[in-house]
N, C-alpha and C positions, 0 to 999 in steps of 0.2 A: 808930430804926426803919430797916430796910433799904430801900434804893432798888431797886425791882423794875422791870426793863425786859423787853420781849419782843423777841427777835431771831432771825435765822436761825442754824442750828447752825454751829459752828466745826469745823475738822478734828478728828476723834476723838470728837465728841459724838453721832454715831449710835451708836457703841459705848457711850457713857455712857447713852443712852436704854435700850438693851438691858440693860446691867449693873444700872442702878438699878431697873428694873422687876423683874428677877429677885431682887435683894436685898430691896427694899421689900416685895414681895408675899410672899416667903418669910417674912420677919420678922413682918409684920402679919397675914397670912392663912394662913400655913402652906402656900402653894402650892409644888409641886415644880418640878423643872427643866423640865418640859414647858411651863410658862408662859413662862419666859425664851426657850425655843426658839420659841414662837409669836410673841413680840414680835420676835425676831431675824428671822423670816421676813417680818414686816410691814415692818420697817425696811429689810431688804435689798431687798425689792421696790421700795420707794420710792427708795432710793439708786441702784438700777441702772436704773430706767426710770420717770420721772414727767414729767408735763406741767407745767412751771412756771407756765403761765397758769391752770391749774385745780387744782393740787395744791401744798401747802406744808407746812412743818414749822416750829414755833417752839420756842425754848428760853426759859424764864423765867429771868432772871438776877437775882440779888440780890447787890449789891455785888461784881460780878465773878465770882460762882460760879453754875453752873447749879443751879436748884432745882425745875425743872418742865419738862414737855414736852407737846406736842399736835401732831397731824397731821391735815390735811384731804386726803383722797384721793377719787378718782373712784369712785363705786359703779356708776353708769351715766350716760348723757348728761344726765339732769336731776337726779340725786341724788348728793350728796356724802356721804362717810362720815367721821365724827370717829373718830380712832384715838389710841391710846397716851397718854391723859391721865395725867399723873403730877404730884404735888406732894410734894416732900420734907417730912417731918415738921417740919423747922426753918422752913419757909415757910408752914405752915398757919396760917390766921387772918389772913394778909396780903392776901387777895383774889386770890391767884395763880390758883387754879383757875377762878374766875369770869372773870378777865381772859383766860386762855387760851381758854376756851370762847367768850367774846364775840368774840375776834379770829378764831377759826376760823369762826364763823358769819358774821361780817362778810366775810371772804375768800370764803366759799362764795357768798354773795349777789352779791358783785362779780364773781365768776367765771361767773355766769349760772345757777347751780343753783337749782332751785325747791323742793328738799327736802333735808334732811340726816337721816341715820340714824346710829345708834351701837349697839354691843352692850356690855352690862355684865353683872354678876352682882348678885343681890339683896344679897350681903354688902357691896357697895361703897356703904355708906350715905352717906358724905360726897360722893362723886361723884354719886350719885343726887340729892342735894339741889341740887348745882350745876346739873345738867341740868334739874331742875324749875324752878329760878329763871330759867333761860335760856329757858323755854317749851317744852321737850321734853315729850312724853307717852309713856308706855309703851304699846307696841302688842301685845306678846306676851311671855309668860314660859313657859319650858319647863324641866323638871327635866333636869339633865345630870350626868354624871360627868366632871369635868375637873380637871386640875392636882392630882390626888390627893384630890379632895373631891367630895361630892355637893353640887351647887350648883343655883341656878335662874338660867338664862341669860335675860336680858331684851333685847328689841329696843325701842329708843326712836326717835322721829322728831320732826322740827320742819318745818313749812311755812316756807319762806323767802319 
């Protein structure tokens, strides 16, 4: 069984986050290039201007290879936002997603946030299970056209 650790990104791994989101979501959900562009904007915004005391990103590493990612960013003074959760197919079933979400929530609490929010789509069933297990609840669901598909965009939250 692989040894999984969570760590800060190494040089080049912000690009890995963007590339893997684009490739994985295209292969598994048929998302078009607009999804990769959306992730690129999130990652670029973090990389160019973030507050290390209140914002962080983690890479899940399995035996020296990146297999997942997550980001905690400021939504407002009291609310953190969970972004870019990804777990590679090769690492699913190892608890990587749950560990990433737990670390993101732990960090947000320690940073002084009192609430955490996230956005996802109804088609992300595995991620939605992870969020539910972590205590998040769905606040809103809105039909949207995004990334080449008709989807239901969901907003979830957790009191910290």
